[in-house]
Each structure stands twice: as C-alpha cells, then as structure tokens.
C-alpha positions as CSV (number, residue, x, y, z in Angstrom):
1,Q,-68.0,-17.1,-55.1
2,D,-71.3,-15.9,-53.7
3,T,-69.9,-12.4,-53.5
4,V,-68.8,-12.5,-57.1
5,V,-72.2,-13.7,-58.3
6,A,-73.9,-11.0,-56.2
7,L,-71.7,-8.2,-57.6
8,Q,-72.3,-9.5,-61.2
9,A,-76.1,-9.4,-60.5
10,L,-75.9,-5.9,-59.1
11,A,-73.8,-4.7,-62.0
12,Q,-76.3,-6.2,-64.5
13,Y,-79.3,-4.7,-62.6
14,G,-77.6,-1.3,-62.7
15,Y,-76.9,-1.6,-66.4
16,L,-80.4,-2.6,-67.3
17,T,-82.2,0.0,-65.2
18,Y,-79.9,3.0,-65.8
19,S,-81.4,5.8,-67.8
20,K,-79.5,8.9,-68.9
21,K,-82.4,11.3,-68.3
22,S,-84.4,9.9,-65.5
23,L,-86.9,12.0,-63.6
24,N,-89.4,10.4,-61.4
25,T,-91.9,11.6,-58.8
26,V,-92.7,9.1,-56.1
27,K,-95.8,9.7,-54.0
28,V,-96.4,7.6,-50.9
29,N,-100.1,7.9,-49.9
30,F,-101.1,7.4,-46.3
31,M,-104.6,6.6,-45.0
32,E,-105.5,9.8,-43.2
33,S,-102.2,11.7,-43.1
34,P,-100.8,13.9,-45.9
35,S,-98.9,12.1,-48.6
36,K,-95.1,12.2,-48.9
37,T,-93.5,13.1,-52.3
38,F,-90.0,12.3,-53.4
39,Q,-88.2,13.5,-56.5
40,V,-85.7,11.0,-58.0
41,N,-83.4,12.3,-60.8
42,D,-79.9,11.8,-62.2
43,K,-78.3,13.8,-59.5
44,N,-79.9,12.2,-56.5
45,R,-80.6,8.6,-57.8
46,F,-78.1,7.1,-55.2
47,L,-79.5,9.2,-52.3
48,L,-81.6,7.3,-49.8
49,Q,-84.9,9.0,-49.3
50,Q,-87.2,7.6,-46.7
51,T,-90.3,8.2,-44.6
52,S,-92.1,6.5,-41.8
53,F,-95.6,5.2,-41.9
54,P,-97.7,6.9,-39.2
55,T,-99.7,3.9,-38.1
56,I,-99.2,0.1,-38.5
57,P,-101.2,-1.7,-39.7
58,G,-102.6,0.5,-42.4
59,N,-103.4,0.8,-46.0
60,Y,-100.7,2.6,-48.1
61,S,-100.1,3.1,-51.8
62,V,-97.2,4.3,-53.9
63,E,-97.5,6.2,-57.2
64,V,-94.5,6.6,-59.5
65,N,-94.6,8.9,-62.5
66,G,-91.8,9.7,-64.9
67,T,-89.1,8.0,-66.8
68,G,-86.4,5.7,-65.6
69,C,-86.3,3.2,-62.7
70,V,-86.9,3.7,-59.0
71,Y,-86.0,1.1,-56.4
72,L,-88.6,1.0,-53.6
73,Q,-88.2,-0.9,-50.3
74,T,-90.4,-1.3,-47.2
75,T,-89.1,-2.5,-43.9
76,L,-91.2,-3.4,-40.9
77,R,-89.4,-3.5,-37.6
78,Y,-91.2,-4.4,-34.4
79,N,-90.5,-5.7,-30.9
80,V,-92.7,-8.3,-29.2
81,Y,-92.3,-7.8,-25.4
82,L,-92.5,-11.2,-23.8
83,P,-94.0,-11.5,-20.3
84,K,-91.4,-11.7,-17.6
85,K,-90.9,-15.2,-16.4
86,V,-89.6,-16.2,-13.1
87,A,-86.0,-17.0,-13.7
88,G,-84.4,-19.9,-12.0
89,F,-81.1,-18.1,-11.5
90,S,-79.9,-14.6,-10.5
91,L,-76.9,-13.2,-12.2
92,S,-74.9,-10.0,-11.4
93,V,-71.9,-8.8,-13.3
94,Q,-69.8,-5.9,-12.1
95,T,-66.3,-4.5,-12.7
96,A,-63.8,-4.0,-9.9
97,N,-60.2,-2.8,-9.5
98,V,-60.3,-0.8,-12.7
99,S,-56.9,0.4,-13.8
100,C,-57.0,2.9,-16.7
101,T,-53.7,4.6,-16.1
102,S,-51.1,5.3,-18.8
103,N,-50.2,1.6,-18.5
104,F,-51.6,-0.2,-21.5
105,P,-53.7,-2.3,-21.7
106,P,-56.2,-1.3,-19.1
107,K,-56.9,-3.9,-16.4
108,F,-60.0,-4.7,-14.5
109,D,-61.7,-7.6,-12.7
110,L,-65.0,-9.1,-13.7
111,V,-67.0,-10.0,-10.7
112,L,-69.8,-12.5,-11.5
113,S,-72.3,-13.6,-8.8
114,A,-74.7,-16.3,-9.8
115,S,-77.2,-18.0,-7.5
116,Y,-80.1,-20.5,-7.9
117,T,-83.4,-18.9,-7.1
118,G,-85.7,-21.7,-8.1
119,N,-88.4,-23.6,-6.2
120,R,-86.3,-26.7,-5.6
121,K,-83.6,-27.3,-3.1
122,V,-80.9,-27.7,-5.8
123,S,-80.6,-26.7,-9.4
124,N,-79.3,-30.1,-10.6
125,M,-76.6,-28.6,-13.0
126,A,-75.7,-25.2,-14.3
127,I,-72.9,-23.9,-16.5
128,I,-71.8,-20.3,-16.7
129,D,-70.0,-19.5,-19.9
130,V,-68.0,-16.2,-19.7
131,K,-66.7,-14.7,-22.9
132,M,-64.2,-12.0,-22.9
133,L,-64.9,-8.5,-24.2
134,S,-63.5,-8.0,-27.7
135,G,-59.8,-7.0,-27.5
136,F,-59.3,-8.3,-23.9
137,V,-57.6,-11.4,-22.7
138,P,-57.8,-12.9,-19.2
139,V,-54.8,-12.9,-16.9
140,R,-53.9,-16.5,-16.6
141,S,-53.3,-16.5,-12.9
142,S,-56.8,-15.1,-12.4
143,L,-58.4,-18.1,-14.1
144,K,-57.2,-20.3,-11.2
145,K,-59.3,-18.3,-8.8
146,V,-62.5,-19.2,-10.6
C-alpha cells in the first residue's frame, strides 16, 4: 500500500507543478569559483543536470528565474576513515580448485583460515558465519569437512 500512496503523491505533484510552457534558468553560485548555469525547459525537464561543489564546507546559493517549476536536490556524500584497531582475529578467504569448464555450474572451493591474534591465551568463543555467493549452493558432502 505504501507504493500506491507514493505513486499517487508523485502523480499529484507532477500534475500540480506541470506547466505547458516552462523555461527556467538555474544558476548555482559558488564561493570563489565560476557559477554553473542550467537551462530547464519542456524538452529537457526530465533530464538530470548536476554539478559538484568545489569545496565542502562552503557557502553556495541558487537563483532560479523563469516560469514553471524546477526540482532541486543536494546530496552530501562523505567517508569517515576510522583509525585501524588491532583486530582480535585474522581472516583469510581464498578460492581453490576452480573449475570453469563447459560443465555448468562452475565449481570451486572456498578456503577460510581464521586464527585468534589477541593478547589472551584463548579467545573464549568465536563464530564464523559463511554465506554463499548469490546463485551458488554448497556441495553437501563438503559441509561435512568443515
């Protein structure tokens, strides 16, 4: 039901904001860099037009002149690099015995090596949860080797 309500809302938004003769100039002003100007009209109103801000954080402004509606959106994406911590475990995953011949499906072994590298003598308890790659299933007899 959420999808139906969302589609109704989008249809209503499109109906209320549509203008037969729309022509807009959108100008994005950057602090010290040249501004970026977009033209939005009837022919390109569904075309995604975008630009990147040269520096973050910064002061930016948008000027829109013309007739009709323009949908503006800003997105900020960032990564916060966390300091490396000393892990209590070491994990290595490799493939072996890869068979990609005309036989279908391809077969290969997953070789997992896990070891405790912490400061104590033992780790107390650890669980390794291995999920299969999408579209692959384990060979049942190989599960007994685990």
